Backbone as ProteinMPNN parsed JSONL, in Angstrom:
{"seq_chain_A": "MPFDGKNRTASPLTHMLADGRQQLDRGWCQHRSRQRGSVCMIGSLPIRDYDMFVAAERLLLEAILDLGHAQTSIVDFNDSPARTKQQVLQVYDRAIQQSLMVA", "coords_chain_A": {"N_chain_A": [[80.515, -77.82, 24.049], [83.437, -76.346, 22.703], [85.792, -76.682, 24.359], [85.599, -78.897, 25.809], [87.212, -81.106, 25.461], [89.366, -83.963, 25.774], [91.516, -83.478, 27.876], [93.067, -82.147, 26.18], [95.581, -79.851, 25.13], [95.09, -76.501, 24.504], [95.765, -74.672, 21.742], [97.578, -71.679, 20.652], [96.146, -70.854, 18.287], [93.655, -72.092, 18.813], [92.958, -70.614, 21.064], [92.745, -67.944, 19.796], [90.523, -68.357, 18.126], [88.583, -69.057, 19.797], [88.529, -66.609, 21.549], [87.496, -64.906, 19.462], [85.052, -66.016, 18.947], [83.75, -65.676, 21.5], [83.741, -62.697, 21.531], [81.917, -62.375, 19.255], [79.602, -63.636, 20.312], [78.878, -61.782, 22.264], [78.212, -59.728, 20.618], [77.097, -59.519, 17.202], [77.644, -58.405, 13.986], [76.787, -57.492, 10.597], [78.093, -56.707, 7.278], [80.009, -54.806, 8.145], [83.102, -54.662, 9.714], [83.426, -53.916, 12.499], [80.975, -52.534, 14.695], [79.802, -50.445, 16.805], [80.659, -51.901, 19.333], [79.868, -54.515, 18.321], [80.907, -57.246, 16.222], [82.067, -58.551, 13.101], [82.573, -61.856, 11.581], [85.147, -61.893, 10.62], [86.133, -59.466, 11.6], [86.219, -60.253, 14.219], [88.557, -61.346, 14.702], [91.918, -61.084, 15.789], [94.914, -59.584, 14.29], [97.273, -59.853, 15.098], [99.444, -61.661, 14.639], [100.0, -62.642, 11.661], [100.141, -65.122, 10.11], [98.828, -66.911, 11.969], [96.308, -65.676, 11.834], [95.578, -66.277, 9.223], [95.53, -69.017, 9.262], [93.368, -69.37, 11.2], [91.408, -68.162, 9.524], [91.142, -70.13, 7.536], [90.242, -72.262, 8.774], [87.85, -71.382, 9.664], [86.475, -71.109, 7.149], [86.653, -73.828, 6.147], [84.877, -74.855, 8.122], [82.531, -73.681, 7.519], [81.947, -74.776, 4.925], [81.966, -77.477, 5.688], [79.638, -77.607, 7.244], [77.778, -77.369, 5.467], [77.287, -75.065, 4.057], [76.776, -72.843, 1.251], [78.318, -70.796, 0.683], [81.423, -69.359, -0.438], [83.339, -67.705, 0.872], [84.266, -66.2, 3.811], [83.292, -63.747, 4.304], [81.081, -63.569, 2.535], [79.525, -65.614, 3.674], [79.067, -64.546, 6.344], [77.654, -62.11, 5.805], [75.351, -62.879, 4.375], [71.947, -62.425, 3.704], [70.082, -63.989, 4.932], [71.359, -65.136, 7.119], [72.134, -66.226, 10.554], [72.895, -65.257, 13.86], [73.251, -67.674, 15.509], [73.938, -69.607, 13.488], [76.489, -68.474, 12.718], [77.905, -68.699, 15.136], [77.77, -71.549, 15.384], [79.65, -72.196, 13.235], [81.939, -71.156, 14.259], [82.21, -72.743, 16.556], [82.574, -75.317, 15.24], [85.024, -74.813, 13.841], [86.676, -74.355, 16.122], [86.879, -76.797, 17.316], [88.131, -78.091, 15.19], [90.45, -76.915, 15.231], [91.573, -77.854, 17.648], [92.317, -80.429, 16.878], [94.498, -79.884, 15.212], [96.455, -78.923, 16.753]], "CA_chain_A": [[81.433, -76.675, 23.894], [84.846, -76.853, 22.187], [86.858, -76.936, 25.345], [85.155, -80.051, 26.582], [88.066, -82.114, 25.024], [89.822, -84.885, 26.643], [92.744, -83.237, 28.195], [93.898, -81.586, 25.054], [96.092, -78.401, 25.42], [94.601, -75.583, 23.556], [96.891, -73.993, 21.033], [97.255, -70.185, 20.395], [95.182, -70.754, 17.378], [92.368, -72.302, 19.443], [92.56, -69.393, 21.831], [92.258, -66.813, 18.865], [89.12, -68.645, 17.684], [87.608, -68.99, 21.187], [88.233, -65.251, 21.765], [86.689, -64.382, 18.45], [83.687, -66.553, 19.201], [83.327, -64.897, 22.63], [83.384, -61.442, 20.955], [80.781, -62.552, 18.509], [78.629, -63.945, 21.235], [78.623, -60.552, 22.958], [77.601, -58.811, 19.59], [77.568, -59.728, 15.954], [77.141, -57.579, 12.882], [77.006, -57.674, 9.135], [78.36, -55.559, 6.345], [81.113, -54.076, 8.694], [84.052, -55.293, 10.484], [83.054, -53.615, 13.712], [80.043, -51.477, 14.68], [79.239, -50.228, 18.248], [80.763, -53.179, 20.09], [79.663, -55.827, 17.589], [81.911, -57.51, 15.231], [81.719, -59.751, 12.068], [83.463, -62.989, 11.722], [86.671, -61.438, 10.223], [86.561, -58.47, 12.676], [86.462, -60.669, 15.746], [89.971, -62.045, 14.785], [92.945, -60.098, 15.832], [95.825, -59.682, 13.21], [98.715, -59.757, 15.783], [100.072, -62.701, 14.0], [99.334, -62.7, 10.331], [100.175, -66.558, 9.883], [97.797, -67.556, 12.669], [95.037, -65.196, 11.259], [95.371, -67.009, 7.922], [95.138, -70.371, 9.732], [91.989, -69.108, 11.626], [90.266, -68.019, 8.386], [91.074, -71.35, 6.734], [89.386, -73.179, 9.63], [86.309, -70.997, 9.667], [85.948, -71.537, 5.795], [86.438, -75.105, 6.084], [83.855, -75.26, 8.966], [81.362, -73.208, 6.7], [81.84, -75.775, 4.013], [81.517, -78.821, 6.363], [78.333, -77.61, 7.88], [76.828, -77.505, 4.242], [76.792, -73.811, 3.572], [77.204, -72.795, -0.005], [79.264, -69.616, 0.483], [82.9, -69.785, -0.725], [84.023, -66.757, 1.406], [83.706, -65.989, 5.187], [82.514, -62.542, 4.258], [79.874, -63.861, 1.941], [78.812, -66.319, 4.744], [78.702, -63.609, 7.485], [76.782, -60.972, 5.229], [74.236, -63.411, 3.808], [70.774, -61.806, 4.282], [69.363, -65.02, 5.952], [72.33, -65.528, 8.179], [71.748, -65.929, 11.907], [73.962, -65.31, 14.788], [73.476, -69.067, 15.897], [74.842, -70.15, 12.48], [77.902, -67.925, 12.936], [78.467, -69.455, 16.396], [78.101, -72.91, 15.025], [80.849, -72.269, 12.469], [83.084, -70.952, 15.299], [82.389, -74.056, 17.254], [83.344, -76.335, 14.461], [86.452, -74.329, 13.579], [87.592, -74.433, 17.457], [86.929, -78.314, 17.359], [89.076, -78.624, 14.308], [91.816, -76.288, 15.717], [92.146, -78.805, 18.655], [92.953, -81.46, 16.187], [95.716, -79.381, 14.485], [97.462, -78.677, 17.743]], "C_chain_A": [[82.907, -77.054, 23.38], [85.86, -77.191, 23.213], [86.618, -78.081, 26.263], [85.971, -81.272, 26.306], [88.625, -82.975, 26.122], [91.27, -84.485, 26.99], [93.797, -82.61, 27.152], [94.395, -80.073, 25.485], [95.69, -77.408, 24.303], [95.827, -74.715, 22.96], [96.647, -72.413, 20.959], [96.216, -69.952, 19.321], [93.768, -71.045, 17.947], [91.847, -71.122, 20.312], [92.014, -68.324, 21.075], [90.798, -67.156, 18.476], [88.168, -68.439, 18.715], [87.359, -67.519, 21.672], [87.336, -64.63, 20.778], [85.335, -64.902, 18.686], [82.875, -65.886, 20.402], [82.922, -63.375, 22.185], [82.037, -61.549, 20.077], [79.512, -62.887, 19.243], [78.119, -62.704, 21.959], [77.813, -59.531, 21.806], [78.121, -59.078, 18.236], [77.018, -58.65, 14.968], [77.466, -57.986, 11.478], [77.371, -56.515, 8.481], [79.274, -54.711, 6.903], [81.933, -54.884, 9.496], [83.765, -55.186, 12.114], [81.921, -52.51, 13.632], [79.405, -51.536, 16.168], [79.333, -51.478, 19.153], [80.466, -54.419, 19.468], [80.881, -56.033, 16.548], [81.332, -58.544, 14.24], [82.697, -60.831, 12.277], [84.981, -62.666, 11.556], [87.039, -60.351, 11.372], [86.65, -58.905, 14.046], [87.904, -61.408, 15.906], [91.017, -61.064, 14.897], [94.032, -60.482, 14.81], [97.099, -59.574, 13.918], [99.829, -60.637, 15.07], [99.497, -63.212, 12.743], [99.222, -64.353, 9.95], [98.826, -67.16, 10.551], [96.453, -66.943, 12.279], [94.691, -65.936, 10.056], [94.915, -68.311, 8.383], [93.73, -70.335, 10.278], [91.026, -68.989, 10.598], [90.195, -69.188, 7.633], [90.173, -72.247, 7.481], [88.044, -72.797, 9.706], [85.788, -71.31, 8.126], [85.748, -72.973, 5.704], [85.192, -75.569, 7.036], [82.572, -74.765, 8.271], [80.985, -74.257, 5.692], [81.255, -76.977, 4.547], [80.328, -78.809, 6.87], [77.289, -77.28, 6.613], [76.465, -76.154, 3.664], [77.213, -73.658, 2.211], [78.21, -71.646, -0.26], [80.647, -70.104, 0.294], [83.781, -68.843, -0.004], [83.434, -66.573, 2.814], [82.795, -64.646, 5.026], [81.192, -62.799, 3.614], [78.919, -64.52, 2.912], [78.154, -65.234, 5.702], [77.752, -62.617, 7.009], [75.526, -61.643, 4.5], [72.948, -62.894, 4.478], [70.016, -62.674, 5.235], [70.197, -65.465, 7.086], [71.83, -65.301, 9.547], [73.059, -66.061, 12.639], [74.231, -66.765, 15.262], [74.302, -69.833, 14.704], [76.244, -69.801, 12.414], [78.595, -68.64, 14.151], [78.764, -70.875, 16.02], [79.445, -73.146, 14.122], [82.036, -72.143, 13.38], [83.36, -72.146, 16.037], [83.04, -75.116, 16.536], [84.717, -76.072, 14.231], [87.288, -74.546, 14.937], [87.719, -75.874, 17.434], [88.051, -78.633, 16.544], [90.51, -78.115, 14.688], [92.415, -77.252, 16.895], [92.782, -80.048, 18.138], [94.191, -81.133, 15.422], [96.809, -79.34, 15.431], [98.279, -79.794, 17.993]], "O_chain_A": [[83.419, -78.113, 23.742], [86.762, -77.975, 22.917], [87.262, -78.26, 27.297], [85.624, -82.361, 26.763], [88.369, -82.721, 27.299], [92.193, -85.094, 26.45], [95.022, -82.585, 27.27], [93.673, -79.274, 26.083], [96.064, -77.661, 23.157], [96.691, -74.181, 23.657], [95.528, -71.966, 21.211], [95.468, -68.977, 19.394], [92.808, -70.348, 17.616], [90.685, -70.716, 20.335], [90.997, -67.747, 21.458], [89.94, -66.274, 18.511], [87.133, -67.785, 18.592], [86.267, -67.168, 22.119], [86.454, -63.867, 21.172], [84.428, -64.075, 18.597], [81.676, -65.606, 20.359], [81.82, -62.928, 22.503], [81.135, -60.74, 20.294], [78.434, -62.457, 18.831], [76.92, -62.645, 22.234], [76.952, -58.714, 22.132], [79.318, -58.945, 17.983], [75.958, -58.079, 15.224], [78.378, -58.781, 11.252], [77.079, -55.407, 8.931], [79.488, -53.711, 6.218], [81.404, -55.875, 9.999], [83.854, -56.152, 12.872], [81.884, -51.699, 12.707], [78.688, -52.437, 16.603], [78.345, -52.021, 19.647], [80.804, -55.44, 20.067], [81.637, -55.143, 16.157], [80.348, -59.245, 14.474], [83.592, -60.702, 13.113], [85.865, -63.134, 12.273], [88.115, -60.392, 11.968], [87.056, -58.175, 14.95], [88.317, -61.927, 16.944], [91.015, -60.158, 14.063], [94.084, -61.662, 14.463], [98.054, -59.168, 13.256], [100.996, -60.254, 14.987], [98.632, -64.088, 12.728], [98.153, -64.757, 9.493], [97.945, -67.74, 9.918], [95.462, -67.665, 12.386], [93.509, -66.223, 9.87], [93.874, -68.74, 7.885], [92.922, -71.177, 9.885], [89.944, -69.573, 10.661], [89.148, -69.347, 7.005], [89.379, -72.957, 6.864], [87.133, -73.62, 9.8], [84.651, -71.765, 7.995], [84.701, -73.377, 5.198], [84.56, -76.581, 6.731], [81.55, -75.43, 8.441], [79.81, -74.612, 5.595], [80.253, -77.499, 4.059], [79.781, -79.899, 7.032], [76.116, -76.97, 6.825], [75.508, -76.032, 2.899], [78.133, -74.416, 1.903], [78.849, -71.58, -1.31], [81.019, -71.158, 0.81], [84.989, -69.03, -0.151], [82.232, -66.766, 3.002], [81.703, -64.544, 5.584], [80.196, -62.275, 4.113], [77.75, -64.154, 3.031], [76.938, -65.079, 5.811], [76.956, -62.221, 7.86], [74.686, -60.87, 4.04], [72.857, -62.92, 5.706], [69.4, -62.212, 6.196], [69.694, -66.159, 7.969], [71.152, -64.3, 9.777], [74.041, -66.708, 12.275], [75.409, -67.089, 15.416], [75.231, -70.59, 14.986], [77.112, -70.621, 12.116], [79.739, -69.09, 14.077], [79.855, -71.38, 16.284], [80.176, -74.123, 14.277], [83.002, -72.902, 13.297], [84.502, -72.581, 16.185], [83.939, -75.782, 17.05], [85.562, -76.955, 14.383], [88.47, -74.884, 14.867], [88.889, -76.237, 17.557], [88.933, -79.361, 17.0], [91.537, -78.766, 14.496], [93.632, -77.378, 17.031], [93.635, -80.663, 18.779], [94.897, -82.05, 15.004], [97.953, -79.648, 15.098], [99.186, -79.722, 18.822]]}, "name": "protein", "num_of_chains": 1, "seq": "MPFDGKNRTASPLTHMLADGRQQLDRGWCQHRSRQRGSVCMIGSLPIRDYDMFVAAERLLLEAILDLGHAQTSIVDFNDSPARTKQQVLQVYDRAIQQSLMVA"}
């Protein structure tokens, strides 16, 4: 799990990603930002701090590419017909790990 690090302090960016992952774990949807308590990857991120939102998006996209997926946007990845919730959560886990390195 992403917070099993070695005494690293989680940044606000890490918390944003972890909260987004939690929302997705409770309910994931495709082709909409939000639907009946479920969220897509973008819909899981609050936009209270736009710069942090952009940083989170960047880490998610890097994670998508690092994991070998061909999509070049978060929306395309999330909405791919063959996509699974587990793959989406794996991307979040990778982005959270990367955010710990940035902090």
